[in-house]
C-alpha positions as CSV (number, residue, x, y, z in Angstrom):
1,M,147.3,-8.4,74.6
2,V,143.8,-6.6,73.0
3,T,143.3,-3.5,74.8
4,D,139.9,-1.5,75.6
5,A,140.5,0.5,72.7
6,D,141.3,-1.8,70.3
7,A,137.9,-3.4,71.1
8,R,135.8,-0.4,70.9
9,E,137.4,-0.5,67.1
10,E,136.2,-3.9,66.3
11,L,132.5,-3.6,66.5
12,D,131.1,-1.5,64.2
13,R,128.2,0.1,64.9
14,T,127.0,1.1,61.3
15,M,125.4,-2.3,61.4
16,P,123.4,-3.5,63.7
17,F,125.6,-5.1,67.1
18,T,123.9,-7.1,69.7
19,R,123.8,-5.4,73.1
20,A,126.1,-8.5,74.4
21,E,128.5,-7.1,72.0
22,F,128.2,-3.4,72.5
23,V,128.9,-4.5,75.9
24,A,131.9,-6.7,75.9
25,T,133.6,-3.7,73.9
26,G,134.1,-1.9,77.3
27,R,131.0,0.8,77.0
28,K,128.1,1.1,79.2
29,A,124.6,-0.7,78.3
30,T,122.8,2.5,79.4
31,L,124.6,4.8,76.2
32,L,122.1,2.7,73.7
33,K,119.5,5.0,75.5
34,G,120.8,8.1,74.3
35,V,120.3,9.8,70.5
36,R,123.2,8.3,69.4
37,Y,121.6,5.3,69.0
38,R,118.4,3.5,67.5
39,R,117.0,0.3,68.6
40,V,116.3,-2.1,65.2
41,V,114.6,-4.8,67.3
42,H,114.6,-5.9,71.2
43,S,118.7,-6.4,72.2
44,V,120.0,-5.0,68.4
45,W,120.6,-1.6,67.9
46,V,122.8,0.8,65.4
47,L,124.0,4.3,65.2
48,A,121.3,6.2,64.4
49,D,123.1,7.9,61.5
50,A,123.7,4.8,60.0
51,W,120.1,3.4,59.8
52,D,119.1,3.0,56.7
53,D,115.8,1.0,54.7
54,R,118.2,-2.6,55.1
55,S,118.4,-2.0,58.3
56,L,115.7,-4.1,60.1
57,I,116.6,-7.1,58.0
58,R,120.1,-6.7,59.1
59,G,119.3,-6.6,62.5
60,A,116.8,-10.0,62.1
61,L,119.5,-11.5,60.6
62,K,121.7,-10.7,63.4
63,L,120.0,-12.5,65.6
64,H,119.3,-15.9,63.8
65,P,122.4,-18.7,62.9
66,D,124.2,-18.8,59.8
67,G,122.4,-20.5,57.1
68,A,119.5,-17.9,57.8
69,F,118.5,-15.3,54.8
70,A,116.0,-12.2,53.7
71,S,113.2,-13.8,52.1
72,H,110.0,-12.7,50.5
73,F,109.0,-8.8,50.9
74,S,112.7,-8.3,52.8
75,A,114.4,-9.9,49.9
76,A,112.8,-7.8,47.0
77,R,113.6,-4.5,49.1
78,V,117.4,-6.2,49.0
79,L,116.8,-6.9,45.6
80,N,115.5,-3.0,44.7
81,L,112.7,-4.6,43.6
82,P,109.1,-2.9,43.4
83,V,106.6,-4.6,46.2
84,P,104.1,-3.0,48.4
85,D,105.5,-2.1,51.8
86,H,105.2,-4.3,54.4
87,P,105.9,-3.4,58.3
88,F,108.6,-6.8,58.9
89,A,111.8,-8.4,58.2
90,H,111.0,-11.6,56.5
91,V,113.8,-14.1,57.1
92,T,114.1,-18.2,56.2
93,V,115.4,-20.4,58.1
94,R,116.0,-24.2,57.7
95,D,115.5,-25.4,61.3
96,P,112.4,-24.6,63.5
97,D,114.6,-24.1,66.1
98,D,116.7,-21.4,64.3
99,R,113.8,-19.3,64.5
100,R,113.7,-16.0,66.4
101,Y,110.8,-14.3,67.8
102,R,110.4,-10.3,67.8
103,P,107.3,-8.8,66.6
104,E,109.0,-7.3,63.9
105,I,110.1,-10.3,62.2
106,K,108.2,-12.7,60.2
107,C,110.2,-15.7,60.2
108,H,109.8,-19.1,57.5
109,V,110.8,-22.3,57.7
110,T,111.6,-24.1,54.8
111,K,113.0,-27.7,53.3
112,R,112.9,-27.0,49.9
113,K,116.0,-26.0,48.2
114,R,115.9,-22.2,47.4
115,G,118.4,-19.8,45.5
116,V,120.3,-17.7,47.7
117,I,123.0,-15.0,46.8
118,E,125.0,-12.6,48.6
119,V,123.8,-8.5,48.2
120,D,126.0,-5.6,50.2
121,G,126.6,-8.6,52.6
122,I,123.1,-10.0,53.4
123,P,121.9,-13.5,52.0
124,V,118.9,-13.0,50.3
125,T,116.9,-15.5,48.2
126,D,117.7,-14.6,44.1
127,P,115.2,-13.0,42.2
128,V,114.0,-16.1,40.7
129,T,113.1,-17.9,44.2
130,T,112.1,-14.4,45.4
131,F,109.4,-14.3,42.5
132,L,108.1,-17.6,43.5
133,Q,107.6,-17.0,46.9
134,M,105.5,-13.9,46.1
135,A,103.2,-15.4,44.1
136,G,102.3,-16.6,47.4
137,V,101.5,-13.5,48.7
138,L,100.6,-10.6,46.2
139,G,97.9,-10.2,44.0
140,L,98.7,-11.0,40.2
141,V,99.3,-7.4,38.7
142,D,101.4,-7.0,41.7
143,L,103.8,-10.5,41.1
144,V,103.2,-9.1,37.4
145,V,104.7,-5.9,38.2
146,L,107.5,-7.8,40.2
147,G,108.3,-10.0,37.3
148,D,108.9,-7.4,34.5
149,A,110.9,-5.5,37.4
150,I,113.3,-9.0,37.5
151,V,113.5,-9.5,33.9
152,R,114.6,-5.6,33.2
153,L,116.9,-5.5,35.9
154,Y,118.4,-8.6,36.4
155,K,118.2,-9.4,32.4
156,I,116.8,-12.8,33.6
157,P,114.5,-13.5,30.0
158,P,111.0,-14.0,31.1
159,K,110.6,-17.7,30.0
160,K,113.3,-18.6,32.7
161,L,110.9,-17.4,35.5
162,L,108.0,-18.9,33.6
163,E,110.5,-22.4,33.5
164,A,110.4,-21.7,37.5
165,A,107.4,-22.0,37.6
166,L,106.4,-25.0,35.7
167,R,109.1,-26.9,38.1
168,S,108.0,-25.4,41.3
169,T,106.3,-27.9,43.6
170,D,105.4,-24.9,46.4
171,Y,101.5,-24.9,46.9
172,Y,101.4,-21.5,45.5
173,A,102.8,-22.8,41.9
174,A,99.8,-22.2,40.0
175,A,100.2,-18.2,41.2
176,A,103.6,-18.4,39.6
177,R,103.0,-20.2,36.7
178,R,100.2,-17.6,35.4
179,G,102.0,-14.5,36.9
180,A,105.2,-15.6,35.0
181,S,102.7,-16.1,31.7
182,F,102.2,-12.6,32.0
183,V,105.7,-11.3,32.5
184,R,107.6,-9.2,29.5
185,K,110.9,-8.1,28.2
186,G,111.0,-4.6,27.8
187,V,109.1,-2.8,30.2
188,D,110.7,0.5,31.7
189,S,108.2,0.9,35.0
190,P,105.5,-0.2,37.1
191,M,102.8,1.8,36.2
192,E,103.4,0.6,32.3
193,T,102.9,-3.0,33.4
194,R,99.8,-1.8,35.4
195,L,98.8,-0.2,32.0
196,R,99.0,-3.7,30.1
197,M,97.6,-5.7,32.9
198,L,94.4,-3.4,32.6
199,I,94.0,-4.3,29.0
200,V,94.8,-7.6,29.1
201,L,92.5,-8.7,32.3
202,A,89.8,-6.5,30.3
203,G,89.8,-9.1,27.5
204,L,91.3,-6.7,24.7
205,P,94.1,-8.0,22.7
206,E,97.6,-7.7,24.3
207,P,99.7,-4.3,22.9
208,K,103.4,-5.1,21.8
209,V,106.0,-3.8,24.8
210,N,108.6,-1.6,23.6
211,V,108.0,-1.0,19.8
212,R,110.8,0.9,18.1
213,L,110.3,2.6,15.0
214,V,113.1,3.3,12.9
215,H,114.3,5.3,9.8
216,E,114.8,4.0,6.7
217,D,118.1,3.5,7.3
218,G,117.3,1.3,10.3
219,T,118.7,4.0,13.1
220,W,116.5,4.8,16.0
221,R,113.9,7.2,15.8
222,R,110.7,6.0,18.6
223,R,110.1,3.9,21.3
224,F,106.5,3.1,22.0
225,D,105.5,1.7,25.7
226,L,102.9,-0.5,24.4
227,C,101.7,-0.3,20.6
228,Y,99.4,-2.1,18.1
229,P,101.7,-1.8,15.1
230,G,99.3,-2.9,12.4
231,I,96.8,-0.1,12.9
232,K,99.1,2.2,14.0
233,L,97.8,2.7,17.7
234,V,100.1,3.6,20.2
235,I,99.2,3.8,24.1
236,E,101.5,5.4,26.6
237,Y,101.4,5.9,30.2
238,D,102.3,9.9,31.1
239,G,103.8,10.2,34.6
240,R,103.0,13.8,34.1
241,Q,106.7,14.5,35.6
242,H,107.5,16.8,32.7
243,A,103.9,18.9,33.7
244,E,105.7,21.6,34.7
245,D,108.8,21.4,31.8
246,K,108.0,23.6,29.0
247,H,110.6,22.7,27.1
248,Q,109.7,18.7,27.6
249,G,105.7,19.6,26.7
250,R,106.9,21.2,23.5
251,S,109.2,18.3,22.7
252,D,105.9,16.3,23.3
253,L,104.0,18.0,21.2
254,R,106.0,18.3,18.2
255,R,106.9,14.2,18.5
256,R,102.7,13.7,18.5
257,E,102.1,16.1,15.7
258,E,104.3,14.2,13.6
259,L,103.2,11.0,14.6
260,D,99.7,12.2,13.8
261,D,101.1,13.5,10.2
262,E,102.1,9.5,9.7
263,G,98.9,8.4,10.7
264,F,99.6,7.2,14.3
265,R,96.9,7.9,17.2
266,I,98.5,8.3,20.6
267,I,95.9,7.4,23.6
268,V,97.4,8.9,26.9
269,V,96.6,7.8,30.0
270,T,98.0,8.9,33.4
271,S,98.0,7.5,37.0
272,E,93.9,8.7,37.3
273,G,93.2,6.5,34.1
274,I,94.8,3.6,35.9
275,Y,93.8,4.2,39.4
276,Q,90.0,6.2,39.5
277,E,88.5,5.3,36.2
278,P,89.8,2.5,34.8
279,L,86.6,2.0,33.0
280,R,86.9,5.1,30.9
281,T,90.4,3.9,30.2
282,L,89.1,0.6,28.6
283,H,86.4,2.4,26.6
284,R,89.1,4.8,25.0
285,I,90.9,1.9,23.8
286,R,88.5,-0.4,22.6
287,R,87.0,2.7,20.8
288,Q,90.1,3.0,18.9
289,L,90.7,-0.7,18.2
290,V,87.2,-0.7,16.6
291,L,87.4,2.5,14.5
292,R,91.1,1.5,13.8
293,G,90.0,-1.8,11.9
294,W,91.3,-4.3,14.7
295,G,88.8,-6.3,12.9
296,S,86.6,-8.5,15.9
297,V,87.0,-6.4,19.0
298,P,85.7,-8.1,22.4
299,T,83.3,-6.9,24.4
300,L,85.2,-5.9,27.3
301,C,85.2,-8.8,30.9
302,E,84.9,-8.2,33.9
303,E,88.0,-10.1,35.7
304,W,90.0,-6.9,35.8
305,R,87.5,-5.4,38.1
306,D,89.3,-8.3,40.1
307,H,92.4,-6.2,40.0
308,F,91.3,-2.7,39.6
309,A,88.9,-0.4,40.9
310,A,85.9,0.2,39.0
């Protein structure tokens, strides 16, 4: 025989639960109005201390039948991938009748095959499927940021994303194909991706990613975010995380002086150079390409303006 005490222990209140489940343990529904609990969506609650950035998607899935899975923005969040903030929990179901309506939930329906995995108990689209889905809702630069992160975090070759996009019959497959064509291996941060895309969308030659400088014996020496090795031109994003670190500042200075002695030119770009002064950044890079003898350097085209504020 199951006692009330046993029933109370059966409900894991650190995970979203329904009002009906709560009452079934012998607790009074009025307790949910107290500060100890937090409402996730209508009729779903969780202990306030247990709330985290996955509680909303867990709560949304709690309302849907088995077979529903996190998708789109929610999948990217569960997979720890960089996407813009989005206020809704995105859930995909196979049958229209399986949809559950709440202001906080965006429910999608598909009959198409989708790759689904489980992460921390959450059914979620796999990284490649998530990339394809997000091609329908992200701009080109944000999509490439996502793709570069998938390659870095999940060790998925860029060509696999491109092959998946080429096979896709979704209406946004063309956007997925274009985004995948810009995805590269070895990119360390979203801002490095944005800087590279600024350069490429302006029509300038694409710099090499993750270029490594080695000693004569082949051991590792330096790594460059973006580089034109043939003319020793380096483009580096500086997040200024070491701006107040005097030791790091001295190290950076010694490094740059050493590279200067070897004929390298380093162009340092900060966030202001991407978000506030992208045109000035492009002129700086183009000027050095010309001065260092790249050859026929194209004039700036205008496509970058569609993705970066002038």
